[in-house]
C-alpha positions in Angstrom: -5.5 -14.0 25.5 -4.4 -13.8 22.0 -1.6 -15.0 19.7 1.5 -12.9 19.5 4.7 -12.8 17.4 4.5 -16.0 15.3 1.0 -15.9 13.9 1.2 -12.1 13.3 4.4 -12.6 11.4 2.9 -15.4 9.3 -0.2 -13.4 8.4 1.8 -10.2 7.6 4.2 -12.2 5.5 1.5 -13.7 3.5 2.7 -17.2 4.2 1.2 -19.8 1.9 1.3 -23.4 0.9 4.1 -26.0 0.4 5.7 -26.4 -3.0 4.4 -28.9 -5.6 7.3 -30.6 -7.3 6.9 -31.0 -11.1 8.8 -33.0 -13.6 8.6 -33.5 -17.4 6.9 -30.9 -19.5 6.7 -28.3 -16.8 10.4 -28.5 -16.2 11.1 -28.1 -19.9 8.8 -25.1 -20.0 10.6 -23.5 -17.0 13.9 -23.9 -18.7 12.6 -22.2 -21.8 11.1 -19.2 -19.9 14.3 -18.9 -17.8 16.4 -18.9 -21.0 14.2 -16.3 -22.7 14.1 -13.9 -19.7 16.6 -11.1 -20.5 16.2 -9.5 -17.0 17.1 -12.4 -14.7 20.2 -10.4 -13.8 18.0 -8.0 -11.9 17.1 -10.8 -9.5 20.5 -10.3 -7.8 19.0 -8.0 -5.3 22.2 -6.5 -3.9 24.4 -7.1 -7.0 26.6 -4.3 -8.3 25.1 -4.2 -11.7 21.4 -4.3 -10.6 22.1 -1.6 -8.0 23.7 0.6 -10.7 20.6 0.2 -12.8 18.5 1.1 -9.8 20.6 4.2 -9.1 20.2 5.3 -12.7 16.4 4.8 -12.6 16.0 6.6 -9.3 18.0 9.6 -10.5 15.8 9.9 -13.6 12.5 9.4 -11.7 13.4 11.8 -8.9 14.6 14.4 -11.3 11.2 14.4 -13.1 8.9 14.2 -10.1 10.8 16.3 -7.5 11.2 19.2 -10.0 7.5 19.7 -10.0 6.5 22.9 -8.2 4.1 21.0 -5.9 6.4 18.2 -4.8 8.1 19.9 -1.8 4.8 21.3 -0.7 3.1 17.9 -0.8 6.1 16.3 0.9 6.0 18.8 3.7 2.2 18.4 4.1 2.5 14.6 4.4 5.5 14.8 6.8 3.7 17.3 9.0 0.8 14.9 9.3 3.0 11.9 10.0 5.1 13.8 12.6 2.1 15.6 14.2 2.2 15.3 18.0 -1.6 15.3 18.2 -1.8 11.8 16.6 -3.4 9.1 18.7 -0.7 7.0 20.4 -2.3 3.6 19.9 -0.9 1.0 22.3 -1.0 -2.6 23.5 -2.7 -3.3 26.9 -0.6 -5.5 29.1 -1.2 -5.9 32.8 -1.6 -2.3 34.2 0.2 -0.7 31.3 -0.2 0.5 27.7 2.9 0.0 25.6 3.3 2.3 22.6 5.8 2.7 19.7 6.1 6.4 18.7 7.8 8.2 15.8 8.0 11.9 15.2 10.4 14.6 13.9 12.5 14.4 17.0 12.5 10.6 17.1 12.5 9.5 13.4 13.4 5.9 14.3 11.0 5.9 17.3 10.6 5.4 21.0 9.2 2.3 22.7 7.5 3.6 25.8 4.7 2.8 28.2 2.2 4.5 30.5 -0.1 3.1 33.1 -3.7 2.5 31.9 -5.0 5.2 34.2 -2.5 7.7 32.9 -3.1 6.7 29.3 -6.8 7.6 29.5 -5.8 11.2 30.3 -5.6 13.8 27.5 -1.8 14.1 27.9 -0.4 11.0 29.5 3.1 10.9 31.0 5.2 8.3 29.2 8.1 6.3 30.4 10.7 5.7 27.7 12.0 2.2 27.5 14.1 2.2 24.3 15.2 5.2 22.2 15.7 3.6 18.7 17.6 6.6 17.4 20.1 6.5 20.3 20.4 2.7 20.1 21.2 2.9 16.4 23.9 5.6 16.9 25.4 3.8 19.9 25.5 0.4 18.1 26.3 1.8 14.6 23.3 -0.1 13.1 20.4 1.0 10.9 17.9 -0.5 13.4 14.2 -0.6 12.5 11.7 -1.5 15.2 9.8 -4.7 14.6 8.0 -5.2 17.9 8.2 -6.7 21.4 6.5 -9.5 23.4 6.7 -9.5 27.2 7.0 -12.2 29.8 4.0 -13.1 32.0 5.5 -11.2 35.0 6.3 -8.2 32.8 9.9 -8.3 34.0 11.4 -9.1 30.6 10.5 -8.6 27.0 11.6 -10.2 23.7 12.5 -7.4 21.3 12.9 -7.7 17.6 15.0 -5.4 15.5 15.6 -5.4 11.8 18.4 -4.0 9.8 16.8 -1.7 7.3 13.2 -2.9 7.8 13.2 -6.4 6.2 11.4 -9.3 7.7 14.6 -10.9 8.9 15.4 -9.7 12.4 17.5 -10.2 15.5 16.0 -11.1 18.8 17.2 -9.6 22.1 15.8 -9.8 25.6 15.2 -6.5 27.4 14.9 -6.0 31.2 12.0 -3.6 31.9 13.4 -2.8 35.4 16.9 -1.9 34.4 15.9 -0.5 31.0 18.8 -2.4 29.4 19.2 -5.3 27.1 20.3 -8.5 29.0 23.7 -9.7 27.9 22.8 -13.2 29.2 19.2 -13.1 28.0 17.5 -15.0 25.2 19.2 -13.9 21.9 18.9 -15.0 18.3 21.0 -13.8 15.4 19.4 -12.4 12.2 16.8 -14.7 10.8 13.0 -15.0 10.2 12.6 -16.5 13.6 9.5 -16.9 15.7 9.2 -17.2 19.5 7.0 -16.9 22.6 7.5 -17.0 26.3 6.1 -20.0 28.1 7.0 -18.6 31.4 9.5 -15.9 32.6 12.5 -18.3 32.2 11.4 -20.4 29.2 10.7 -19.7 25.6 9.5 -21.8 22.6 11.2 -20.7 19.4 11.8 -21.5 15.8 14.9 -20.4 14.0 17.3 -21.1 11.2 19.3 -24.0 12.7 21.3 -24.6 9.6 20.8 -26.8 6.5 17.3 -28.3 6.1 15.9 -26.5 9.1 13.8 -24.1 7.1 10.7 -24.7 5.0 10.7 -24.1 1.2 9.2 -20.7 2.0 12.2 -19.8 4.1 10.6 -19.9 7.5 11.4 -22.2 10.5 10.1 -25.7 10.6 11.6 -26.8 13.9 10.5 -25.6 17.3 12.7 -25.9 20.4 12.2 -25.4 24.1 14.9 -23.1 25.7 15.3 -22.6 29.4 17.2 -19.6 30.8 20.9 -20.2 31.4 20.9 -23.1 29.0 23.2 -22.9 25.9 21.1 -22.6 22.8 22.7 -25.7 21.5 21.1 -27.6 24.4 17.6 -26.3 23.6 15.2 -29.3 23.3 13.5 -29.9 20.0 9.8 -30.4 20.6 8.3 -30.3 17.1 9.4 -30.6 13.5 7.3 -29.8 10.5 7.9 -30.7 6.9 9.9 -28.8 4.3 6.7 -28.3 2.2 5.0 -26.5 5.2 4.8 -22.7 5.2 6.2 -22.3 8.7 6.1 -23.9 12.2 6.2 -21.8 15.3 4.9 -21.3 18.9 1.7 -19.5 19.8 1.5 -19.4 23.6 -1.6 -18.0 25.3 -1.2 -16.3 28.6 -3.4 -15.2 31.5 -4.0 -15.3 35.2 -4.9 -19.0 35.0 -1.6 -19.9 33.4 -0.1 -20.5 30.0 -1.6 -22.5 27.1 1.5 -23.4 25.1 0.6 -24.2 21.5 2.5 -24.8 18.3 1.0 -23.8 15.0 2.0 -25.9 11.9 1.0 -23.9 8.9 0.5 -26.5 6.3 -0.6 -23.8 3.9 -1.7 -20.2 4.2 -5.2 -21.4 4.8 -4.6 -24.7 6.6 -3.1 -25.0 10.1 -2.6 -27.8 12.6 -2.3 -26.9 16.3 -0.4 -28.9 18.9 -0.5 -28.6 22.7 2.9 -28.7 24.3 3.0 -30.6 27.6 5.5 -29.9 30.4 7.8 -32.7 29.3 8.0 -31.2 25.8 5.8 -33.8 24.2 2.9 -32.5 21.9 -0.7 -33.6 21.2 -2.6 -32.4 18.2 -5.7 -30.4 18.9 -9.0 -31.9 17.6 -9.6 -29.0 15.2 -10.0 -29.0 11.4 -7.2 -27.7 9.2 -9.5 -24.7 8.3 -9.6 -23.5 12.0 -7.9 -20.2 12.7 -7.2 -19.9 16.4 -7.6 -16.4 17.7 -6.9 -16.7 21.4 -8.4 -18.0 24.7 -10.7 -16.7 27.4 -11.2 -18.4 30.7 -10.1 -21.8 29.4 -11.9 -21.7 26.1 -10.0 -21.7 22.9 -11.6 -19.3 20.4 -11.3 -19.8 16.7 -13.0 -19.1 13.3 -13.5 -21.5 10.4 -12.3 -21.0 6.8 -14.4 -24.1 5.7 -17.5 -25.9 6.8 -16.8 -28.4 9.6 -18.8 -31.4 10.8 -17.8 -32.6 14.3 -19.8 -35.6 15.3 -23.5 -34.7 14.9 -22.7 -31.0 14.9 -22.2 -28.9 11.7 -20.5 -25.5 11.7 -20.5 -23.2 8.7 -17.4 -21.4 7.3 -16.8 -18.0 8.7 -18.3 -18.9 12.1 -16.8 -17.8 15.5 -16.5 -20.8 17.8 -15.2 -21.7 21.3 -13.8 -25.0 22.7 -12.9 -25.7 26.3 -9.4 -26.9 26.6 -9.4 -28.7 30.0 -12.0 -31.4 29.2 -10.0 -32.3 26.0 -6.7 -32.5 28.0 -8.4 -34.8 30.5 -10.2 -37.2 28.1 -8.7 -36.7 24.7 -12.2 -36.5 23.3 -13.7 -33.5 21.4 -15.6 -31.4 24.0 -18.8 -29.5 23.1 -18.2 -26.7 20.7 -20.0 -23.4 21.4 -21.1 -21.1 18.5 -20.6 -17.4 19.3 -21.5 -15.9 16.0 -22.6 -17.0 12.5 -22.1 -14.3 9.8 -24.7 -13.9 7.0 -23.9 -14.0 3.2 -22.9 -10.3 3.1 -21.1 -10.1 6.4 -17.9 -11.3 8.0 -16.1 -11.7 11.3 -13.2 -9.4 10.5 -11.2 -9.3 13.7 -11.2 -11.3 16.9 -9.3 -10.6 20.1 -9.7 -12.5 23.4 -9.1 -10.7 26.7 -9.1 -12.0 30.2 -12.9 -12.0 30.6 -14.4 -11.8 27.1 -14.0 -12.3 23.4 -14.3 -9.2 21.1 -15.2 -9.5 17.4 -15.2 -6.8 14.8 -18.1 -7.7 12.6 -18.8 -6.1 9.2 -22.1 -6.1 7.4 -21.8 -4.9 3.8 -18.4 -3.5 4.7 -19.7 -1.4 7.5 -18.4 -2.4 11.0 -19.5 -2.9 14.5 -18.0 -4.6 17.6 -19.6 -7.4 19.5 -18.5 -8.7 22.9 -19.1 -12.3 23.9 -18.9 -13.5 27.5 -19.2 -17.0 29.0 -22.6 -17.2 30.8 -22.9 -18.7 34.2 -25.6 -21.2 33.1 -23.6 -22.1 30.0 -23.6 -20.6 26.6 -22.3 -17.2 25.7 -23.9 -13.7 25.8 -23.6 -11.4 22.8 -23.7 -7.6 23.2 -23.2 -5.1 20.4 -21.2 -2.2 21.8 -22.4 1.4 21.5 -19.9 2.6 18.9 -20.6 5.0 15.9 -22.0 3.5 12.7 -21.4 4.2 9.0 -17.7 3.3 9.0 -15.2 0.9 10.5 -15.0 -0.2 14.1 -11.8 -2.0 15.0 -10.3 -3.7 18.0 -7.2 -1.9 19.1 -6.2 -4.1 22.0 -7.5 -6.4 24.8 -5.9 -7.1 28.1 -4.8 -10.7 28.9 -4.5 -9.8 32.5 -7.4 -7.4 33.1 -10.9 -6.4 32.0 -9.9 -3.6 29.7 -10.3 -3.3 26.0 -9.9 -0.6 23.4 -11.5 0.1 20.1 -11.3 2.7 17.3 -13.8 4.1 14.9 -13.1 5.8 11.6 -14.5 6.4 8.1 -13.3 7.9 4.9 -14.4 11.4 6.2 -14.5 11.0 10.0 -11.2 11.1 11.9 -10.3 8.2 14.1 -11.6 8.2 17.7 -10.2 5.8 20.4 -12.6 4.2 22.9 -11.7 2.7 26.2 -13.8 0.0 27.9 -13.0 -0.7 31.5 -14.8 -4.0 31.4 -18.5 -2.9 31.6 -19.2 -3.0 27.9 -19.6 0.8 27.8 -16.8 2.2 25.7 -15.9 5.8 26.3 -14.1 8.0 23.9 -10.7 9.0 25.3 -8.7 10.3 22.3 -9.7 11.7 18.9 -7.6 12.6 15.9 -8.2 16.2 14.9 -9.6 16.7 11.4 -6.7 16.8 8.9 -8.8 18.2 6.0 -12.0 20.0 5.4 -14.7 17.4 4.7 -17.7 19.7 4.7 -18.0 19.6 0.9 -17.2 15.9 0.6 -19.4 12.8 0.6 -19.0 9.1 1.0 -21.3 6.8 -1.1 -21.4 3.1 -1.6 -22.3 1.6 -5.0 -22.3 -1.8 -6.7 -20.9 -2.9 -10.0 -21.8 -6.0 -11.9 -18.9 -8.3 -12.7 -18.6 -10.4 -15.8 -20.3 -13.4 -14.1 -23.1 -11.3 -12.7 -21.7 -11.0 -9.1 -22.4 -7.6 -7.4 -19.2 -5.9 -6.3 -19.5 -3.2 -3.7 -17.3 -0.1 -3.8 -16.9 3.2 -1.9 -16.7 6.5 -3.6 -15.4 9.5 -1.7 -15.4 12.9 -3.4 -17.1 16.3 -3.8 -20.8 16.6 -3.0 -23.1 16.9 -6.0 -20.3 16.1 -8.5 -21.2 18.0 -11.7 -18.6 16.6 -14.1 -16.2 13.7 -14.3 -13.2 14.2 -12.0 -9.7 12.8 -11.7 -10.1 9.6 -9.7 -7.9 7.1 -7.9 -9.3 3.5 -7.7 -7.6 1.4 -5.0 -7.9 -2.4 -4.6 -6.3 -5.5 -3.1 -8.4 -8.6 -3.6 -6.3 -11.4 -2.0 -5.4 -13.5 1.1 -8.9 -12.9 2.7 -7.9 -9.3 3.6 -10.8 -6.9 3.6 -10.5 -3.2 2.7 -12.7 -1.3 5.1 -13.4 2.4 5.5 -10.4 4.3 6.8 -9.4 8.0 7.4 -6.5 9.0 5.2 -5.1 12.5 5.7 -2.8 12.0 2.7 -5.7 11.4 0.3 -7.8 14.1 2.0 -5.3 16.9 1.9 -3.6 16.1 -1.4 -6.5 14.7 -3.5 -10.0 15.0 -2.2 -9.8 18.7 -1.2 -8.3 19.5 -4.6 -11.3 18.2 -6.4 -10.3 14.5 -6.9 -12.3 11.4 -6.2 -11.0 8.4 -4.2 -12.6 4.9 -4.8 -12.0 1.6 -2.9 -13.2 -1.6 -4.6 -14.2 -4.5 -2.4 -13.4 -7.2 -5.0 -13.4 -11.0 -4.6 -10.2 -12.5 -3.2 -10.5 -10.2 -0.1 -12.3 -11.0 3.1 -15.1 -8.5 2.9 -17.8 -11.2 3.0 -15.9 -13.9 4.7 -14.0 -17.0 3.4 -16.5 -17.6 0.5 -15.7 -14.1 -1.0 -12.0 -15.0 -0.8 -12.4 -18.5 -2.2 -14.3 -17.2 -5.3 -11.0 -15.7 -6.7 -8.6 -18.4 -5.4 -6.1 -20.3 -7.5 -7.4 -20.9 -11.1 -10.3 -18.4 -10.4 -7.9 -15.5 -9.9 -9.2 -13.8 -13.0 -12.5 -13.1 -11.2 -10.7 -10.5 -8.9 -9.4 -8.7 -12.0 -12.9 -8.9 -13.7 -14.4 -7.3 -10.5 -11.8 -4.5 -10.6 -12.5 -3.8 -14.2 -16.2 -3.9 -13.6 -15.8 -1.2 -10.9 -13.7 0.9 -13.3 -16.3 0.6 -16.1 -19.1 1.5 -13.6 -17.3 4.6 -12.5 -17.1 5.8 -16.1 -20.7 4.8 -16.9 -21.9 6.8 -13.8 -20.0 9.9 -15.0 -17.8 10.0 -11.9 -14.7 9.9 -14.1 -13.4 9.2 -17.6 -10.9 6.7 -18.8 -8.1 9.4 -19.1 -8.9 10.6 -15.6 -9.0 7.2 -13.9 -5.8 6.1 -12.1 -5.4 2.9 -10.2 -3.2 2.1 -7.2 -2.3 -1.0 -5.2 0.6 -2.5 -3.2 1.9 -6.1 -2.8 -0.9 -8.3 -4.0 -2.6 -5.1 -4.9 0.5 -4.3 -7.1 -0.2 -7.5 -8.9 -3.8 -6.5 -9.2 -3.1 -3.1 -10.9 -0.3 -4.3 -13.1 -2.5 -7.2 -14.3 -5.4 -4.9 -15.0 -3.1 -2.4 -16.8 -1.9 -5.2 -19.1 -5.4 -6.7 -19.6 -7.4 -3.5 -20.0 -5.1 -0.6 -21.0 -8.1 1.1 -22.5 -9.7 1.6 -19.1 -7.0 3.6 -17.2 -5.2 6.9 -17.4 -2.3 6.1 -15.0 -1.0 3.4 -12.6 0.9 3.6 -9.3 2.2 0.0 -8.6 3.8 -0.4 -5.2 6.0 -3.4 -4.0 4.3 -5.6 -6.5 4.4 -9.2 -7.7 4.6 -9.2 -11.6 6.5 -12.3 -12.7 4.0 -15.0 -11.7 5.8 -17.8 -13.4 8.9 -17.3 -11.2 7.2 -15.9 -8.1 7.8 -19.1 -6.1 11.6 -18.7 -6.7 11.7 -15.1 -5.5 11.8 -13.9 -1.9 9.1 -15.6 0.2 7.1 -16.5 -2.9 7.0 -20.2 -2.3 4.8 -19.4 0.7 1.9 -18.1 -1.5 1.2 -21.1 -3.6 -2.1 -21.7 -1.8 -3.3 -18.3 -3.0 -2.0 -18.2 -6.6 -1.2 -21.9 -7.3 2.2 -23.3 -8.1 3.4 -22.6 -11.6 5.3 -25.9 -11.4 1.9 -27.6 -11.8 1.1 -27.5 -15.6 -2.6 -26.8 -15.1 -1.9 -23.9 -12.7 0.9 -22.7 -14.9 -1.6 -22.3 -17.8 -4.0 -20.4 -15.6 -1.3 -18.1 -14.2 0.2 -17.4 -17.6 -3.0 -15.9 -18.8 -2.7 -13.0 -16.3 0.9 -12.8 -15.3 1.9 -9.2 -16.1 5.5 -9.8 -16.9 4.8 -12.4 -19.5 1.9 -10.6 -21.1 3.1 -7.0 -21.5 3.7 -6.3 -25.3 5.5 -3.7 -27.3 2.7 -3.2 -29.8 0.0 -2.2 -27.1 -0.3 1.3 -25.7 -0.5 1.1 -21.9 -1.3 3.8 -19.4 1.8 5.5 -17.8 3.0 3.6 -14.7 5.1 4.4 -11.7 6.7 1.5 -9.9 7.7 1.9 -6.2 9.6 -0.7 -4.3 12.4 -1.2 -1.7 15.8 -2.9 -1.8 15.3 -4.2 1.8 12.0 -5.9 1.0 12.9 -9.5 1.7 9.3 -10.7 1.4 8.2 -9.8 -2.2 11.6 -8.3 -2.9 12.2 -5.5 -5.5 12.8 -8.0 -8.2 9.3 -8.0 -9.6 9.1 -4.2 -10.0 12.6 -4.1 -11.4 12.0 -6.7 -14.1 8.6 -5.3 -15.1 9.9 -1.7 -15.3 12.9 -2.8 -17.4 10.8 -4.8 -19.8 8.3 -2.0 -20.3 11.0 0.5 -20.7 12.7 -1.6 -23.4 9.3 -1.9 -25.2 9.0 1.9 -25.3 6.3 2.4 -22.7 5.8 5.4 -20.4 7.3 4.1 -17.1 9.0 5.5 -14.1 10.7 3.4 -11.4 11.8 4.3 -7.8 13.4 1.9 -5.3 14.0 3.0 -1.7 16.9 1.3 0.1 15.1 0.9 3.4 11.7 0.1 4.7 11.2 -3.6 3.9 7.8 -4.5 2.4 6.4 -1.2 3.5 8.9 0.6 1.3 9.5 3.2 4.1 11.3 2.8 7.4 10.6 6.2 8.8 8.3 9.2 8.3 10.6 11.0 5.9 10.8 8.0 3.6 7.0 7.5 3.8 6.4 11.1 3.0 8.7 10.9 0.0 7.0 7.7 -1.3 3.5 9.3 -1.1 4.6 12.7 -2.4 6.1 11.1 -5.4 2.9 9.0 -5.9 0.6 12.0 -5.6 2.6 14.2 -7.9 2.6 11.4 -10.5 -1.2 10.9 -10.3 -2.0 14.6 -10.3 0.0 15.2 -13.4 -1.1 12.2 -15.3 -4.8 12.5 -14.4 -5.0 16.3 -14.7 -5.9 17.2 -11.1 -5.9 21.0 -10.6 -3.8 23.2 -12.7 -1.0 20.7 -13.4 -0.1 19.5 -16.9 1.0 16.1 -17.9 4.4 14.9 -16.7 6.6 14.0 -19.6 8.7 10.9 -18.8 10.3 10.4 -22.1 
């Protein structure tokens, strides 16, 4: 059993800490910066004047990049890969079914469908279409984008989320799996960043925008109510209320054959959470877990969680990063902390990357020096837990695709930078069998993957992967990719886009596993947290310098790419070390770090970056904030900004303002803003193909890949 809608939404949204309220000098400084900012008008996301500016920028950028002779070819190649019918239809195990969301050329908005597990394991399963998103959008005259579904314990109904244009805000509608229709009298919520979960077939716990003061400072629900079928929403019973300074409050109900474990998660900050058990009468009791606990699910009555910090419970001490289990029933009976079982303790260069609890077992994707494996843990009859490492390939990344709350099944995937993804099915005997494989999308016979280490400014060894031609004889055009934030690890993954449009044309692709990420657990993340943010940028610069020192590339051939927090990473590095890079592709970034808490969901990330309202944090942030540090008298590498109007998480504001300021200063900059797609900047395969084709054309021209000459953007 695992958490569904609420926790996934919080993690994907990068929810963070409450807002620190400042007075005095910081307030005066904020007034000065606001007054001095000539591009505040671009923060009106849907305003007439900003959108006119966007239209003008798009026309200029598209004219330059789409006129290239390779653009249409690259676009067609990417779209053919995205629409290919021989892709693996990854799905979610639920009872006897596998649920899958599928997009292709015939169904650009997608199909939500299902097949029985037995049918799914066949080479060509027969699918049962549940919702045709293209037909629904036409019938309802809406630009619907699929956001997911969560089904009731009986599998009779499902809560479906739909977004207008792809933003995080969505509507909730209940769907009847038997009639294949939305239920006019079912659970329904209007457009908001709501969260919800079935308690039973006729009851849900949900958080929503209930009007003034019902949201946190981050824009997420802080009040959870209990809603029974047939009851007017106005009569739903409030069961929990968080604080305005919290990130979010929402339900996290665990289901299985033994019944429901209804929980509420109060995200005090991105890295601190309180969990509450919801009793039948609607009262709640706080679980005896530390704030650093990250609950992953439950198996046979045991709550499974990891730790972001060390924890002492009585005479027991548990180290950060550990995977633990706590029986729920004894705690409910006595109110005392029951014995805590240790399932796994990672070493200094390893991490528990993914955890999913099924009906019978707990599965964990464990990475050692950024190379993955999957372990399965089962409660032993004599107490304790068994630990079995599954027989999956090595030398890449092994991931958990899905586990079944209601059966013994689990599914996993293996991939590397040069090995296409293979899907494995385990019927419950800990012997995964390959059932589907992605055909090779590019010729990797003359390519190699190597792992190196760079030495950062403080002496820390930073691992990175290099994928490129075997026996590289001369420096080559190279793309360096990074993220370095929110404890998110970059692990080996198969990319047809990079393979077909970069690697097979003689380019090199590099992924830097810098601090701030989760490659080596919470400690690796904490090392670049808050006032230590610069260490992530030092690491990235160290990898860049190491690539040049090894002769893999040169400064003029080295491009950098990143999105979201990775967009902040590459824009900060561009400003700090313009001498290191030949080009930059900056996607859906943060750039104005003095105002980020006032833009989109920015207030929710203060636990990661620090609150600029705090004078001490403001001073630290100001040292690296790209928007405040870019200067007219410095020559920067050329940069392409990519963002989306419908991104209501980071919003397009950061990219707009940075591009406008750099353009005013006379730098080589292009800007493209898609209207749809939310934080992904693409709502369908055609939009994704356009975004990536534009990016690859830009990098090829600027870095000199193949026969192309430099793009002139003046």
